[in-house]
C-alpha positions in Angstrom: -9.3 -20.8 6.8 -6.8 -22.2 9.2 -7.9 -23.9 12.4 -7.8 -21.7 15.5 -9.5 -18.7 13.9 -13.0 -17.9 14.9 -15.7 -18.1 12.3 -15.8 -14.8 10.3 -12.2 -13.8 11.2 -11.1 -13.5 7.6 -14.2 -11.3 6.8 -13.5 -9.1 9.8 -9.8 -8.7 8.9 -10.9 -7.7 5.3 -13.3 -5.1 6.7 -10.6 -3.7 9.0 -8.2 -3.5 6.0 -10.7 -1.8 3.8 -11.7 0.6 6.7 -8.1 1.7 7.3 -7.0 1.7 3.6 -8.1 5.3 2.8 -5.8 6.8 5.4 -2.9 4.6 4.3 -3.5 5.3 0.6 -3.5 9.0 1.3 -0.2 8.7 3.1 1.4 6.6 0.4 0.3 9.2 -2.2 1.7 12.0 -0.1 5.0 10.2 0.3 5.3 9.5 -3.4 4.4 13.1 -4.2 7.1 14.4 -1.9 9.8 11.9 -2.5 9.2 10.4 -6.0 7.2 12.9 -8.0 7.9 11.0 -11.2 6.1 7.9 -9.9 3.9 6.3 -12.5 1.3 5.9 -9.7 0.9 9.6 -9.4 0.6 10.0 -13.1 -2.2 7.5 -13.2 -4.2 9.3 -10.5 -3.4 12.9 -11.5 -3.6 13.1 -15.2 -6.4 12.3 -17.7 -3.8 10.6 -19.9 -2.4 8.5 -17.1 -2.8 4.7 -17.0 -6.2 4.1 -15.4 -6.2 2.6 -11.9 -7.7 -0.8 -12.0 -9.1 -0.9 -8.5 -12.6 -1.6 -7.3 -11.9 -0.4 -3.8 -9.6 1.7 -1.7 -8.0 -1.4 -0.4 -7.2 -2.7 -3.8 -5.8 0.7 -4.8 -3.6 0.6 -1.7 -2.2 -2.8 -2.8 -1.4 -1.3 -6.2 0.1 1.9 -4.7 2.3 0.0 -2.3 4.2 -1.6 -5.3 5.2 1.9 -6.3 6.1 2.8 -2.7 8.4 -0.3 -2.5 10.0 0.6 -5.9 10.8 4.1 -4.4 12.0 2.6 -1.2 14.4 0.3 -3.0 16.1 3.3 -4.5 16.6 4.8 -1.1 17.5 1.9 1.2 20.0 -0.8 0.3 18.5 -3.4 2.6 15.3 -3.4 0.5 17.2 -4.6 -2.5 16.1 -8.2 -1.8 12.4 -7.3 -1.3 10.3 -8.6 -4.1 6.6 -8.4 -4.9 5.8 -10.8 -2.2 7.3 -8.5 0.5 5.5 -5.4 -0.6 3.0 -5.7 2.3 5.7 -6.2 4.8 7.4 -3.0 3.6 4.1 -1.2 3.6 3.4 -2.2 7.2 6.9 -1.2 8.4 6.6 2.1 6.6 3.2 2.8 8.0 4.1 1.7 11.6 7.0 4.2 11.6 4.6 6.9 10.7 2.0 6.1 13.4 -0.7 4.7 11.2 -3.3 2.4 12.7 -2.9 -1.3 11.9 -4.4 -2.3 8.6 -5.8 -5.6 10.0 
């Protein structure tokens, strides 16, 4: 952990992320269902034959789903063309903030 953070700060941030993840994940799934109904993420969660979700928590599922959200966003907004895998959380936070979601961490 970097200096300047109180002991346990990383643990508390992780708990905050995991606590807010269900609301965010539901929002991502709604957005994909409305805007990109052919998303492989929706196939994985909705059909028995879909690729199984390899997530051990809602937070991990959100991290996986946000890749699909970014892929959809890149088809809609030219300025996202440069966003790669490393920027997926930045896009998720911007997307969620515009929709009034509580901070993830």
